[in-house]
C-alpha positions in Angstrom: 131.6 7.1 -35.4 130.3 7.0 -31.8 126.5 6.4 -31.8 125.8 9.4 -29.7 127.8 11.6 -32.1 125.9 10.1 -35.0 122.6 11.0 -33.4 123.9 14.5 -32.5 124.3 15.2 -36.2 120.5 15.0 -36.5 119.8 17.5 -33.7 118.0 19.9 -36.0 115.7 17.4 -37.5 113.3 14.6 -36.9 114.9 11.1 -36.7 113.0 8.2 -38.2 113.2 4.6 -37.2 114.7 3.9 -40.5 117.5 6.4 -39.9 118.3 4.8 -36.6 118.4 1.4 -38.2 121.0 2.8 -40.6 123.0 4.3 -37.7 122.8 1.0 -35.8 123.8 -1.2 -38.8 125.7 -4.2 -37.5 123.7 -4.5 -34.3 121.9 -7.8 -34.1 119.1 -6.3 -32.0 118.9 -2.6 -33.1 115.4 -2.1 -31.6 116.8 -3.1 -28.2 119.6 -0.6 -28.6 117.0 2.1 -29.6 115.1 1.4 -26.4 118.3 1.7 -24.4 119.1 5.1 -26.1 115.7 6.3 -25.1 116.1 5.1 -21.5 119.4 6.9 -21.2 118.0 10.1 -22.5 119.9 10.2 -25.8 116.7 9.9 -27.8 113.2 11.3 -27.1 110.3 9.5 -28.8 107.7 11.9 -30.3 105.4 9.2 -31.7 105.9 5.6 -32.8 108.9 5.5 -35.2 109.8 9.2 -34.8 112.4 10.6 -32.4 114.3 13.8 -31.6 117.6 14.1 -29.8 117.3 13.6 -26.0 118.3 15.9 -23.2 121.4 13.8 -22.3 123.0 14.9 -25.5 122.4 18.6 -24.9 122.5 19.1 -28.6 119.3 21.1 -29.1 116.1 20.0 -30.8 114.2 20.8 -34.0 111.8 23.7 -34.0 108.3 22.8 -32.6 106.7 23.9 -35.9 108.9 21.4 -37.8 107.9 18.7 -35.4 104.3 19.5 -36.0 104.7 19.1 -39.8 106.2 15.7 -39.3 103.8 14.4 -36.7 101.0 14.5 -39.2 101.6 14.5 -43.0 100.2 16.4 -44.8 99.7 19.4 -42.5 100.8 23.0 -42.0 100.9 25.2 -38.9 98.0 27.6 -38.8 95.1 29.1 -36.7 96.2 30.6 -33.3 99.8 29.4 -33.6 100.3 31.1 -37.0 98.3 34.2 -35.9 100.5 34.6 -32.8 103.7 34.0 -34.9 102.8 36.9 -37.2 102.0 39.1 -34.2 98.3 39.4 -35.2 97.0 38.3 -31.8 98.5 39.3 -28.5 98.3 35.9 -26.7 101.3 33.7 -26.4 100.2 30.3 -27.7 101.5 27.1 -26.1 99.7 24.4 -28.1 100.9 24.1 -31.7 97.8 24.2 -33.9 97.9 22.8 -37.5 95.4 21.8 -40.1 95.4 18.6 -42.2 93.4 16.7 -44.7 93.4 13.8 -42.4 91.1 13.1 -39.4 91.4 15.7 -36.6 93.5 14.5 -33.7 95.8 15.7 -30.9 99.3 14.5 -29.8 100.4 15.1 -26.2 104.2 14.6 -26.2 107.1 15.3 -24.0 108.0 18.3 -26.2 104.5 19.9 -26.3 100.9 19.5 -27.3 100.1 19.4 -31.0 96.6 19.6 -32.4 95.5 18.9 -36.0 92.1 20.0 -37.4 90.7 18.5 -40.5 90.0 20.8 -43.5 88.9 19.6 -46.9 90.6 19.9 -50.3 91.0 22.0 -52.4 90.6 24.7 -49.7 93.3 23.0 -47.6 96.1 23.6 -50.2 95.6 27.3 -50.5 97.7 29.9 -48.8 100.6 27.8 -47.6 104.2 29.1 -47.4 107.5 27.3 -46.9 109.7 28.9 -44.2 113.3 28.1 -43.5 114.1 26.8 -40.1 117.8 25.8 -40.1 120.3 23.5 -41.8 118.2 23.1 -44.9 115.1 22.3 -42.9 111.8 23.9 -43.9 108.4 24.1 -42.3 105.0 24.7 -43.8 102.8 27.4 -42.3 99.7 29.3 -43.4 100.1 32.8 -44.7 98.5 35.4 -42.4 95.4 35.6 -44.6 95.0 31.8 -44.6 95.6 31.5 -40.8 92.8 34.0 -40.3 90.5 32.1 -42.6 91.3 28.9 -40.9 90.6 30.4 -37.5 87.1 31.4 -38.7 86.4 28.1 -40.5 87.6 25.8 -37.7 85.8 27.5 -34.8 82.3 26.1 -34.9 80.8 28.9 -32.7 81.8 31.6 -35.2 79.1 32.6 -37.6 79.5 36.2 -38.9 76.4 37.8 -40.5 77.4 41.4 -40.9 80.5 43.7 -41.1 79.6 44.8 -37.6 79.8 41.3 -36.1 83.0 40.6 -38.1 84.7 43.8 -36.8 83.5 43.0 -33.2 84.9 39.4 -33.4 88.2 40.3 -35.1 89.1 43.5 -33.1 87.3 43.0 -29.8 87.1 39.3 -29.2 90.3 38.1 -30.9 92.0 41.5 -30.2 93.7 41.3 -33.6 96.2 44.0 -34.6 94.3 46.4 -37.0 97.5 47.4 -38.8 98.3 43.8 -39.4 94.8 43.3 -40.8 95.2 46.2 -43.1 98.3 44.6 -44.6 96.4 41.5 -45.6 95.9 40.8 -49.3 92.1 40.7 -49.6 92.3 40.1 -53.3 93.8 36.6 -52.8 91.4 36.0 -49.9 88.5 36.8 -52.4 89.9 34.2 -54.8 89.8 31.5 -52.1 86.1 32.0 -51.3 84.7 29.6 -53.9 86.6 26.8 -52.3 86.1 27.7 -48.7 83.6 26.6 -46.0 81.7 29.4 -44.3 81.8 31.6 -47.4 79.4 34.2 -45.9 81.4 34.7 -42.7 84.6 34.9 -44.7 83.1 37.5 -47.1 82.3 39.7 -44.1 85.8 39.3 -42.9 87.1 40.5 -46.2 84.7 43.5 -46.3 85.6 44.5 -42.8 89.3 44.5 -43.6 88.7 46.5 -46.7 86.9 49.1 -44.6 89.7 49.6 -42.0 
């Protein structure tokens, strides 16, 4: 099979260095060939050892959320990106925001900017859902409830000390959709509180949603 066609078969997913070595089995200098494929636009590097199909193949690329999951493992898409995905905030988000148990960091790539914010376990592992992308590929994303919690927890300037301040922040500052807030499962949010940072602020978020 032609190398370009072999790479095209992986258009919907991330391509690891090991996968490329398998495709290029028989080449004496496979790393040189990989560099050539990048130079010719058949491969686009995302980070060291991780690639997606390049523009010269015109074969499409994996979803940006799937790329985020693979850039930093473990991680899941959350905060503003997830809130926008669920239609809970009006802003269109260009940076892909995720959380991780690893050190916070940012990747500026040719396919977008990806930020990862540290959150501790066991809180990190709560409220994650697996969503189908395509061709058997799945991404990890926060539920709406967890994305909201993560937004409050990861924003250092947010300290909520009353239902009034919580309502003002959610509805006036973040301009969150009230109907979307009403649909949130505050019972599960309550269960997360013992494991969460900023417990008092999150408690006022729960009380505010219950009063809507």
